[in-house]
C-alpha positions as CSV (number, residue, x, y, z in Angstrom):
1,M,-1.2,-7.9,26.2
2,E,-2.2,-4.8,28.1
3,E,1.4,-3.9,28.6
4,H,1.9,-3.6,24.8
5,F,-1.0,-1.1,24.6
6,R,0.3,0.9,27.6
7,V,3.9,1.0,26.2
8,A,2.7,2.0,22.7
9,R,0.6,4.9,24.0
10,K,2.5,6.1,27.1
11,E,6.1,5.3,26.5
12,L,6.6,5.2,22.8
13,R,3.9,7.8,22.1
14,L,2.7,6.1,18.9
15,D,-0.3,7.6,17.0
16,F,-1.9,4.3,16.1
17,F,-1.4,0.7,17.1
18,A,-2.7,-2.9,16.7
19,I,-1.7,-6.3,18.0
20,A,-2.0,-9.0,15.3
21,D,-1.4,-12.2,17.4
22,N,-1.2,-15.7,15.9
23,A,-4.8,-16.9,15.8
24,K,-4.4,-20.4,14.3
25,L,-1.8,-22.5,12.6
26,T,-4.0,-24.0,9.8
27,E,-1.3,-26.6,9.2
28,D,2.1,-27.1,10.8
29,P,5.1,-25.6,9.1
30,I,6.6,-27.6,6.3
31,K,3.6,-30.0,6.2
32,R,4.4,-32.1,9.3
33,R,8.1,-32.4,8.5
34,F,10.5,-31.3,11.2
35,Y,14.1,-30.4,11.4
36,M,15.8,-33.0,13.7
37,R,19.2,-31.4,13.7
38,E,20.6,-28.0,14.4
39,L,20.6,-25.4,11.6
40,E,23.0,-22.5,11.1
41,G,21.4,-19.2,11.8
42,P,18.5,-18.2,14.1
43,R,16.1,-21.0,15.0
44,G,12.4,-21.0,13.9
45,A,9.4,-22.2,15.8
46,S,9.6,-25.7,14.2
47,D,13.3,-26.2,14.3
48,G,14.2,-29.4,16.2
49,R,10.7,-30.3,17.1
50,G,9.2,-33.8,16.7
51,P,5.6,-35.0,16.7
52,E,5.6,-35.2,20.5
53,T,5.9,-31.4,20.7
54,L,3.5,-30.6,17.9
55,D,0.7,-29.8,20.3
56,S,2.6,-27.0,22.0
57,L,3.6,-25.6,18.6
58,I,-0.1,-25.5,17.5
59,E,-1.1,-24.0,20.8
60,F,1.5,-21.2,20.3
61,H,-0.4,-20.2,17.2
62,R,-3.9,-19.9,18.7
63,I,-5.8,-17.1,20.5
64,S,-8.2,-18.4,23.1
65,K,-11.7,-17.0,23.3
66,P,-11.1,-15.1,26.6
67,D,-7.9,-13.6,25.1
68,W,-9.8,-12.4,22.0
69,Q,-12.5,-10.8,24.2
70,K,-9.7,-9.1,26.2
71,L,-8.1,-7.8,23.1
72,Q,-11.5,-6.4,21.9
73,R,-11.9,-4.7,25.2
74,L,-8.4,-3.2,25.1
75,V,-8.9,-1.9,21.6
76,R,-12.1,-0.1,22.7
77,D,-10.7,1.2,26.0
78,Y,-7.4,2.5,24.6
79,Y,-8.9,4.2,21.6
80,E,-8.8,8.0,22.2
81,P,-9.7,10.1,19.1
82,Y,-7.1,12.7,18.1
83,N,-4.6,11.1,20.5
84,F,-4.3,7.4,20.1
85,V,-6.0,5.1,17.5
86,T,-6.3,1.4,17.9
87,F,-7.3,-1.4,15.6
88,L,-8.5,-5.0,16.2
89,A,-6.3,-7.5,14.4
90,Y,-5.1,-11.1,14.3
91,E,-2.7,-13.2,12.2
92,W,-4.1,-16.0,10.0
93,C,-1.2,-18.5,9.6
94,S,-0.7,-21.1,6.8
95,A,2.3,-22.9,5.4
96,T,0.5,-23.3,2.1
97,Y,-0.9,-19.9,1.5
98,G,1.4,-17.8,3.7
99,D,0.8,-15.8,6.8
100,H,-1.7,-12.9,6.5
101,N,-2.6,-10.3,9.1
102,V,-6.3,-9.3,9.2
103,Y,-7.1,-5.8,10.4
104,Y,-10.7,-4.8,11.3
105,F,-12.2,-1.3,11.3
106,N,-14.8,-2.3,13.9
107,D,-13.7,-3.5,17.3
108,D,-16.4,-6.1,17.9
109,E,-15.6,-8.5,15.0
110,P,-15.0,-12.2,15.6
111,I,-11.9,-14.2,14.6
112,R,-12.6,-15.9,11.3
113,L,-10.4,-19.0,10.8
114,P,-11.2,-20.9,7.6
115,S,-8.7,-23.5,6.5
116,N,-7.7,-21.9,3.2
117,L,-7.2,-18.4,1.8
118,P,-10.0,-18.3,-0.7
119,D,-12.5,-19.1,2.1
120,L,-10.9,-16.3,4.2
121,Y,-11.5,-13.9,1.3
122,K,-15.1,-15.1,1.1
123,E,-15.8,-14.8,4.9
124,L,-14.3,-11.3,5.0
125,S,-16.0,-10.0,1.7
126,E,-18.8,-8.2,3.5
127,T,-16.6,-6.9,6.4
128,R,-14.8,-3.6,6.7
129,C,-11.3,-5.0,6.9
130,M,-7.8,-5.3,5.3
131,I,-5.7,-8.4,4.8
132,I,-1.9,-7.7,4.8
133,P,0.5,-10.4,3.7
134,H,3.3,-10.9,6.2
135,H,7.0,-11.7,5.4
136,S,6.2,-12.6,1.8
137,G,9.8,-13.3,0.8
138,Y,10.0,-16.7,2.6
139,A,9.7,-19.9,0.6
140,L,6.4,-21.0,-0.8
141,G,5.0,-23.8,1.4
142,R,7.1,-22.6,4.3
143,R,4.9,-19.6,5.4
144,G,5.9,-17.5,2.4
145,V,3.0,-15.9,0.5
146,N,1.4,-17.7,-2.4
147,W,0.7,-14.8,-4.7
148,N,-1.4,-16.9,-7.1
149,Y,-4.1,-16.0,-4.6
150,H,-4.8,-12.3,-4.3
151,N,-7.9,-10.2,-3.5
152,P,-7.4,-6.7,-4.9
153,R,-10.1,-5.2,-2.8
154,L,-9.1,-6.6,0.6
155,E,-5.4,-6.7,0.1
156,R,-4.4,-3.0,0.0
157,L,-0.9,-3.2,1.5
158,V,2.1,-5.6,1.8
159,E,4.6,-5.8,4.6
160,I,8.1,-4.9,3.3
161,F,9.9,-5.2,6.7
162,S,9.5,-6.8,10.1
163,L,11.8,-8.2,12.8
164,H,12.1,-11.2,10.4
165,G,13.9,-9.0,7.9
166,S,13.1,-7.4,4.6
167,S,11.0,-8.9,1.7
168,E,11.7,-6.1,-0.7
169,E,13.9,-7.9,-3.2
170,P,14.2,-11.6,-4.3
171,Q,17.6,-12.2,-2.8
172,G,17.3,-9.9,0.2
173,S,20.1,-7.5,-0.4
174,Y,19.0,-5.4,2.6
175,F,18.2,-7.1,5.9
176,P,17.8,-10.7,4.6
177,L,15.0,-12.7,6.2
178,K,16.4,-14.5,9.2
179,N,14.5,-17.8,9.6
180,I,16.5,-20.4,7.5
181,G,13.9,-23.1,8.2
182,M,11.4,-20.9,6.3
183,G,13.6,-20.6,3.3
184,T,15.0,-17.0,3.8
185,N,14.6,-14.8,0.7
186,V,13.4,-17.0,-2.1
187,P,12.5,-15.6,-5.5
188,G,8.8,-15.5,-6.3
189,G,7.3,-13.7,-3.3
190,S,9.3,-10.5,-2.9
191,V,7.5,-7.1,-2.9
192,Q,9.2,-6.0,-6.2
193,E,8.2,-9.2,-7.9
194,I,4.6,-8.7,-6.9
195,L,4.6,-5.1,-8.0
196,N,6.0,-6.3,-11.3
197,R,2.9,-8.5,-11.6
198,G,0.8,-5.4,-11.6
199,Y,-0.6,-5.8,-8.1
200,K,-1.6,-2.4,-6.5
201,L,-0.1,-2.8,-3.0
202,G,1.0,0.0,-0.7
203,I,4.0,-0.4,1.7
204,M,3.8,-0.9,5.5
205,A,6.1,-2.4,8.1
206,S,5.3,-4.2,11.4
207,S,7.3,-5.4,14.3
208,D,6.2,-9.1,14.6
209,C,7.3,-8.7,18.2
210,H,6.4,-11.7,20.4
211,E,8.0,-10.5,23.6
212,D,9.5,-7.0,24.2
213,P,6.9,-4.3,23.4
214,H,9.8,-1.8,22.9
215,Q,11.0,-3.6,19.7
216,L,9.8,-1.1,17.1
217,V,9.1,-1.4,13.3
218,L,6.9,1.4,12.1
219,T,4.3,2.4,9.6
220,G,3.7,6.0,8.8
221,V,0.4,7.2,7.3
222,Y,-0.7,10.6,5.9
223,S,-4.1,11.4,7.3
224,E,-6.4,14.4,7.7
225,E,-6.8,13.8,11.4
226,L,-5.9,11.3,14.1
227,T,-9.1,9.3,14.2
228,R,-9.9,5.7,13.4
229,E,-11.9,6.7,10.3
230,K,-9.2,8.9,8.8
231,I,-6.2,6.7,9.6
232,W,-8.1,3.7,8.1
233,Q,-8.8,5.7,4.9
234,G,-5.1,6.8,4.7
235,L,-4.0,3.1,4.9
236,W,-6.8,2.0,2.5
237,D,-5.7,4.5,-0.1
238,R,-2.0,3.5,0.4
239,H,-0.9,7.0,1.6
240,C,1.6,5.3,3.9
241,F,5.3,4.2,4.2
242,G,7.3,1.8,6.4
243,T,10.6,2.1,8.3
244,T,12.9,-0.3,10.1
245,G,12.0,1.3,13.4
246,E,13.0,5.0,13.5
247,K,10.6,7.8,12.7
248,I,12.0,8.7,9.3
249,E,9.5,11.0,7.4
250,I,9.1,10.3,3.7
251,K,7.1,12.6,1.4
252,F,6.8,11.4,-2.2
253,S,4.5,12.8,-4.9
254,M,4.2,12.8,-8.7
255,D,2.3,15.6,-10.4
256,D,1.2,16.5,-6.9
257,Y,-0.5,13.1,-6.4
258,P,0.7,11.5,-3.1
259,M,2.2,8.1,-2.5
260,G,-0.3,5.3,-3.2
261,S,-1.9,7.2,-6.1
262,I,-2.9,5.7,-9.4
263,Y,-3.2,8.1,-12.3
264,A,-2.9,8.4,-16.1
265,T,-1.3,11.5,-17.8
266,D,-0.5,12.9,-21.2
267,T,2.8,14.5,-20.0
268,F,6.0,13.2,-18.5
269,P,5.5,13.1,-14.7
270,G,7.1,15.6,-12.3
271,I,8.5,14.0,-9.2
272,K,9.0,15.5,-5.7
273,I,10.8,13.7,-2.8
274,S,11.3,15.1,0.7
275,I,13.0,13.1,3.5
276,Q,13.4,14.1,7.1
277,G,15.8,11.6,8.7
278,T,16.6,10.8,12.3
279,R,20.3,10.5,11.5
280,R,22.4,11.4,8.5
281,I,20.9,10.1,5.3
282,Q,23.4,8.1,3.3
283,R,21.4,7.6,0.1
284,V,17.9,8.0,-1.5
285,D,16.9,5.7,-4.3
286,L,14.0,6.3,-6.7
287,I,12.9,2.8,-7.9
288,K,11.0,2.4,-11.2
289,N,9.6,-1.0,-12.2
290,G,12.0,-2.8,-9.9
291,G,15.2,-0.9,-11.0
292,I,16.9,2.2,-9.7
293,L,15.9,5.1,-11.9
294,K,17.9,7.7,-9.9
295,S,20.1,7.6,-6.8
296,W,21.2,10.6,-4.7
297,E,24.1,10.6,-2.1
298,V,23.0,12.9,0.7
299,N,25.2,13.0,3.9
300,K,22.8,15.1,6.0
301,E,19.6,14.6,8.0
302,N,17.2,16.0,5.4
303,A,16.9,16.1,1.6
304,T,14.6,17.4,-1.1
305,F,14.7,16.4,-4.8
306,Q,12.7,17.3,-7.9
307,M,12.9,15.8,-11.4
308,I,10.9,14.9,-14.5
309,D,11.1,11.4,-15.7
310,E,11.3,11.6,-19.5
311,T,12.5,8.0,-20.1
312,T,10.6,6.1,-22.7
313,P,8.1,3.8,-21.1
314,S,8.4,0.1,-21.6
315,K,5.0,-0.9,-20.2
316,P,1.6,0.8,-19.9
317,D,1.5,0.8,-16.1
318,N,4.6,1.9,-14.3
319,Y,5.3,2.0,-10.6
320,Y,7.7,4.2,-8.7
321,Y,8.7,4.2,-5.0
322,V,11.4,5.7,-2.8
323,R,13.9,3.9,-0.6
324,V,15.9,5.7,2.1
325,L,19.1,4.4,3.7
326,Q,20.6,6.2,6.7
327,E,24.2,6.0,7.8
328,N,23.2,4.1,11.0
329,G,21.6,1.4,8.8
330,S,18.0,2.4,9.4
331,M,15.8,2.3,6.3
332,G,12.5,3.5,5.0
333,W,10.3,2.8,2.0
334,S,7.4,4.8,0.5
335,S,4.3,3.3,-1.0
336,P,4.4,3.2,-4.8
337,I,2.8,5.6,-7.2
338,W,1.4,4.0,-10.4
339,V,1.7,6.1,-13.6
340,S,0.2,5.3,-17.0
341,Y,0.7,7.2,-20.2
342,L,-2.2,8.3,-22.4
343,P,-1.8,8.1,-26.2
344,E,-1.8,11.9,-26.5
345,L,1.8,11.8,-25.2
346,E,3.6,11.7,-28.5
347,P,6.9,10.0,-27.4
348,V,4.9,6.9,-26.3
349,R,3.3,6.4,-29.7
350,G,4.6,3.1,-31.1
351,Y,5.1,1.9,-27.5
352,L,2.5,0.5,-25.1
353,F,0.1,3.1,-23.6
354,W,-2.8,2.8,-21.2
355,E,-6.4,2.6,-22.5
356,P,-8.5,4.7,-20.0
357,E,-11.9,3.7,-18.9
358,F,-13.0,7.3,-19.6
359,E,-12.7,9.7,-22.6
360,L,-12.7,13.4,-21.9
361,L,-14.0,15.7,-24.7
362,F,-13.5,19.4,-24.4
363,T,-15.2,22.0,-26.7
364,A,-14.6,25.7,-26.4
365,K,-17.3,28.1,-27.4
366,K,-17.6,31.9,-27.6
367,K,-19.8,32.2,-24.6
368,G,-18.7,29.1,-22.8
369,S,-17.2,25.6,-22.9
370,K,-18.5,22.1,-22.8
371,M,-16.9,19.0,-21.3
372,T,-18.2,15.5,-21.9
373,L,-17.2,12.5,-20.0
374,I,-17.8,9.2,-21.8
375,C,-17.3,5.7,-20.4
376,T,-15.2,3.8,-23.0
377,N,-15.5,0.5,-21.2
378,E,-17.8,-1.6,-23.3
379,S,-18.9,-4.0,-20.6
380,L,-19.8,-2.7,-17.1
381,E,-19.9,-6.3,-15.7
382,H,-16.6,-5.7,-13.9
383,F,-16.5,-1.9,-14.0
384,S,-18.0,0.3,-11.4
385,A,-17.3,4.0,-11.3
386,R,-18.4,5.9,-8.2
387,N,-17.7,9.3,-6.7
388,I,-16.9,10.8,-10.1
389,R,-15.4,14.3,-9.9
390,F,-14.4,16.8,-12.7
391,Q,-11.8,19.4,-12.2
392,I,-10.2,22.1,-14.3
393,F,-7.1,23.8,-12.9
394,R,-4.0,25.6,-13.8
395,K,-1.0,23.2,-14.0
396,T,1.5,25.8,-12.8
397,T,-0.4,27.2,-9.8
398,S,-3.0,24.4,-9.1
399,E,-5.6,27.1,-9.1
400,K,-9.0,25.5,-9.4
401,L,-11.2,27.0,-12.1
402,F,-14.1,24.5,-12.3
403,G,-15.4,21.5,-10.4
404,A,-18.3,19.2,-10.4
405,K,-19.2,15.9,-8.6
406,F,-21.4,13.0,-9.7
407,P,-22.3,9.9,-7.6
408,K,-22.2,7.5,-10.6
409,L,-22.6,7.2,-14.4
410,N,-26.1,7.5,-15.9
411,S,-27.7,4.9,-18.1
412,E,-25.9,6.1,-21.3
413,H,-22.5,5.9,-19.5
414,S,-21.7,9.5,-20.2
415,I,-22.0,12.9,-18.5
416,S,-21.9,16.4,-20.1
417,V,-21.2,19.6,-18.3
418,E,-21.2,23.1,-19.6
419,F,-19.1,25.7,-17.8
420,F,-17.8,29.2,-18.3
421,L,-14.3,30.5,-17.8
422,K,-13.4,34.2,-17.4
423,R,-12.3,35.8,-20.7
424,N,-8.7,36.1,-19.7
425,Q,-8.6,32.5,-18.6
426,R,-10.0,31.0,-21.7
427,V,-8.3,27.9,-23.1
428,Y,-4.7,28.2,-22.0
429,S,-2.3,25.4,-22.6
430,D,-1.6,25.7,-18.9
431,L,-5.1,24.3,-18.2
432,V,-5.5,20.7,-17.1
433,C,-8.7,18.7,-17.0
434,E,-8.9,15.9,-14.5
435,V,-11.5,13.2,-13.7
436,S,-11.2,11.2,-10.5
437,Y,-13.3,8.2,-9.5
438,R,-13.4,5.0,-7.4
439,D,-13.1,1.9,-9.5
440,F,-14.5,-1.7,-9.0
441,Y,-11.9,-2.4,-6.3
442,D,-12.5,0.9,-4.6
443,N,-9.1,2.3,-5.8
444,L,-9.1,6.1,-6.2
445,R,-7.9,6.7,-9.8
446,H,-7.2,9.9,-11.7
447,I,-7.0,10.8,-15.4
448,R,-5.5,14.1,-16.3
449,R,-5.3,15.7,-19.8
450,T,-3.9,19.0,-21.0
451,M,-6.8,20.8,-22.5
452,L,-4.9,22.2,-25.4
453,R,-1.5,20.8,-26.4
């Protein structure tokens, strides 16, 4: 165990690291049925095992109390702010619900091992943690993820790749999952299918390495600084991406919102992509709602692209992400950005558009201007807006002209602010008004409107 921490920090020079070991097999794979013959392809943990070897299989999926205490100590001892960040983690395993990795912010938490996923959500509800579904593309009932169970607050990310293979697409076109006994890539649990359901999940990748600590699969995160607090926040807000093991750098933004963002707009979105590869990049794909919107052939180690997506939306909530393929076979995936269109965008009228929780009213006066924020959500039972921020800025230069912050809505569910603009800045069509807030599930959301169209 300690060797993995040492190699991660000293030899591989990683910035952050966690070991999520198997904590408990809540039920044996395939519900006590075992393969009694050889299978084609790589063998799984249960292949060829009979009841007489069940105890050793169960024991393989269990962390002892001394080992957990040792892991807690290593997480504490190896954490070095601004140099190497560690997290406490374990893997909760289930054939019925799928395998889920639990990551804690604090390093003194216990292992929580209820027998079902709803109880796991309940036990972790008051804990600062994340639950990340693991190799979701396997078959339901064979350690693939049962996505009928989902906690939007605790489940912020999904694993798109590990040493098992890729769960990106239903049939596994890139790096199909390897364990035939677990069903390989079966439709129903892939990352694209889950994003198509409307789940807000960022992208990460993890090694699932049981032996050699040098076997790398990587997650990259954009963070203000290399501390546990800031790395955690970057992961929590989905400002992250995954690679098959090489340090490919992916930058992806829409209207200057970074990967992982959720926003609504009254203009067609502007897209920026920047890739720094470790080898020649073969192709970069921009995925929209599960299909390729645009593909670029590159043939060099770095690439930058800009475009505006003016395609007519077919749904109110659209997701985009970037996929990178290098000539040596290495790959990377960005977290999605979710874009919704407001009814002010004329081309979407007659189609589906997003109904925002807030309405922004702007009134220009001779000596000043007034902006009123109104909550349009009629019931606040499942609606909680926190950390509300107003901003007015120039779209072309991002120059900030006005800003105000509010902790929460008042009793009338509206806020009015009066402000002044310099005479030569008054009411340009270039001015954009934005409100940002944290929603019920602690997602950071943005609504941006052009002040005069």
